[in-house]
N, C-alpha and C positions, 0 to 999 in steps of 0.2 A: 539505654534505648528508651525511646518515648513510646507511649501508647499510640497505636495507629489511629485512634479516634480523637487524639489531641489535635485541635486545630492549629496549634503553634508548635512546629518541630523544635526539638532542642538545638542548641548552637552546634553548628557543624553538620547537622543532618538536613537532608533535602526531602521534600515530599513530592512523589510523583502523582500525577492525575491520570486516571484511565481515560483514554480517548478511544471510543469504539471505532472499528475500522469502517471506512465508507463503503457503500455498495454502489457500484457503477455497472450499468447494463453494458454488455460487450458491444452492442450496437452503437452506443454512445462513443465508444473508443474507435471502432472500425468504420462507422458510417457506411457508405455504399461500397467501400473497398474491403478486400479480404485480408489486408494487412496494415499494420501501423508500426512506425519506428518509435522506440522509446529510449531516450537518453537517460542513463542512470549512472551517477558517479563517474562520468567521463567515458562510459562504455555504451555502445549502441546495441540495442536489442531489437528483435523483430517479433511481434506478436501477430500470428496469422490464424485465420479460420480455414479449416480444411473442408473438403467436399462433404465429409461426414459430419460437419458442423461442430467439430472439436477445435480447441484452442491449443496452439503450440507456441511456446516462447523460446526463442533461440538467441544465442549471442553472436 
């Protein structure tokens, strides 16, 4: 096993790089609508904003 600080992983090892999650405002996704459809891995999901301003994701 190689040291995690080693810039060159040993043969057969892969190094993963941490990518921080993106922050997206819900208004950017929903716009003027209260729902948006999201296609993920061939499945359709609905993200909607309720009257109480909560978000619900359904399949």
